N, C-alpha and C positions, 0 to 999 in steps of 0.2 A: 373211313368216311362213308363208304357205300353201305356198310352194315348199319351205321348210325342213322343214315337217311331212311333206310328200309324200316328200322324200328320206329322212327318218327311217323312214317306213313301208316304203319300198322296201328299205332296208338291213336292217330287221328281217325282212322277208319272205325276203330272200336268206339271212340268217343261219339262220332256221328251216329253210329247205330244206337248207342245208349240214348242220345238226345231224341232220335227218331222214335224209339220205343216209348219214351216218356211222353212225347207229344201226341202220339196216336193211340197208345195204350193197347193196340191189338195187332201190331205188325211183328209178330213173333212166330218163328218156325223152328221146329226140331228136325234136324237132318240125321237120320239113323243109317249108318254105313258110310264111311269116309274114304271109300276107294276113289278111283278116278272120276266116276260119275258124281258121287256124293260130295267130294271135296270141291270139284268144279262148280257144282250147284251152290254149295255153301258160300264159296268166295264171291260168286256173282250176286247172291242175295245180300251179302254184306256190302258189296259195292253199291247196291241200290238202297242202302240205309236200313235194312231189316235187322232185327235182333235175332241172331242165330245161335241155337244150341246144337253143337255137333257131338254125336255119340258114336262110339265104335267099341267093339270088344277087344280090338287090337290096340294096345297102348302105343305102339310105334306110329300108327296112322294118326292117332289123336295128338300125339306130341308134335308131329310134323305140321299140323294145321292149327294147333291151339292158339298160337299168337295172332292168327288172322281172324278169329271168331270172337263173338261176345262172350260165349260160354262154351265149355267143352267138358266131356266126361268119358271115362273108360267104364263101360257098363254092358251087361248082357240084357238086352231089352226083350228077350223071350220070356223074361220073368215080369209079370205085370206089376209086382210090387216095386221093382226097380223103376219102372216108368212113373209110378205114383210118387216115389221119393224124389225123382228128378222134376216133378211138377209138369210133365208133358201134357197131362190132361187139361192144363190151364192154357195151353197154346191154341191159337186159332188154326194153325196148319202144321202138318207133319209130313215128312217125306221118308219113305223106306227105300233107301238106295242100295240095298243088298240084292245082288243078283245071283251069284254063284251058289249060295246056300239057300235053296228053295224052301226047305223046311223052316229055317229061321225067318225068312221073308214072310211066310204065311203066318207063323206064330206071332210075329211082331205086328203085322197088319191086324190080326184078330184082336190083339191086346189094345191097339189104338182105337179100334172100332168099339170095343167094350168101354174104353175110357171116354167115348163120345167126342173125339177130336172132330171139329166141324168140317175141316177140309183135309182129306187124306190122299196123298199121292204115293204111288208105289212103282218101282222099276220092275219090269218083267224081262226075262231072258228068252222067252219063247211064247208063242201064242197060247199054248196049254197053260203055262204059268200065269199068263195074263188072264185067261178065262177063270182060273181058280180064284184069283184076286178079285175079279169082278163079281163072282158068285158070293164071295164073302161080304161084298158091299163096299169095297174100296171105291172112293169117288172118282179117282183119276188113275188110270193105268197107262204107263208109257213103256214102249219097247224101243229104246234108243238105237240099238244096233240095226234092228229091222227097219225102223223108220228112216234112218240115215242111209241105209242101203238102197231103199226104194227111191229116195230123193236123188241120190247120186246117179242111179241108173237112168232116171229121167233126164238129168243134165247131160250125161254122157251120150245117150242115144238120140236126143232131140236138139232143138234149137233154143231151149229155154236157158235163161240166165239164173233163174231160181225157181224152185217148185216146193209148195207146201200143200199136203193133202189133209183134209179133215175127215172125221169119222163117217159123215153122212154122204161120202162119195163126191164131195165138192173139193175144189182145189183153187189155190191162188198161185198165179204164175207171173214171173217177170220175163219179158221177151222184147226183142226189137220189133217195132211196129211193122207189120206187113204192108205192102203197097195198097192193099184193098181198103185200108182205113185212113190213108193219108190224103191230104188236100181238101177234105170236106169236113164239116162239123160232124161229130160223132152221132148226133141225132139223125143226120141224113144218111150216114153210112149203113144204118140198120144192122149193125153187127149182132145185136141181141136177137133179132128175129131170124137172121140168116145163119148165125153160127152158135147161138145159144150161150153167148158169153157177155159179160159186162166189163167195160173198161173203167177201172176205178181210180187209176192214177197215171201220171205221165211225168217223164223226166227228159229234159232237153240237155244236150251237152253243155256243161258248165253251169247248170242251174239245179236247184233243189227239186225234189218230187213235189208235185201239186195234185190236188184232187181234179179228176176229170168231170166235166159236165156235158150236157147235150150240145153246148155251143163250142166246146173245145175242138180246135182243128189240129189234128196230129200231123206232124211233118216227117218227112223221110229221115231216118236215123234216130228218131225218138225212141226211148225205152218206155214201154207201157206195162202197167200191172192189170191183169185181167182175172176175173173169177167166174166160176160156173161149174157145171158137172165136169168131173175129171176127164172123161173122154172128149168133151167139147173143147176144153182149154188145150188139151194135148193136140187135137186136130188143128186148132187155130194157130198154135205156136209153130206148127209145121209149115204154115203159109208164109212165114218170115223169109 
């Protein structure tokens, strides 16, 4: 019975993805490399209703995930002709999820750029690998292990509940509201001028997150989301 229900869920997921692709016409993505990163990404994209083509040179990895995806293929994408036959050049987005084989990652990224895929993402396993991909012209380079390591380090050593840093040295932080912002409207607390941060959201126990305004009065125990320069939000979170 469990297997039967699982198959029903997979068929429903694929049907929803097909319907979504037909209605939008451009929500298609090719995920090349179906290891832990690529398979997790592909499954999440399917959950969000995208049309996903999963590709890997390893038949075992493809077989493992094929029932969950709209389409799948065992193929060597270092060959540009293979990409053409699979129609990847017609997709709006592609992700190179290969990390361990840097040469294959670079060759596949080059092939996708030659095919003029509008949005190309690629996983890098080191800053040097990422720099090479950026020089090739890859639109988005991600370093999952490095970025997750930095994020966890901030959570372990600070008082933050969550931390996301952006490329231009800005960060978004979730933290318990320090006493210096409680009891008065945010516009009067002058946190922007004093601490260089902006409170963008607030959550009270038992309630959903809401947007913060100049009139919002933060109460003791509230969780707030703040943004600003990384050093500024780090210092502000330490006031909690």
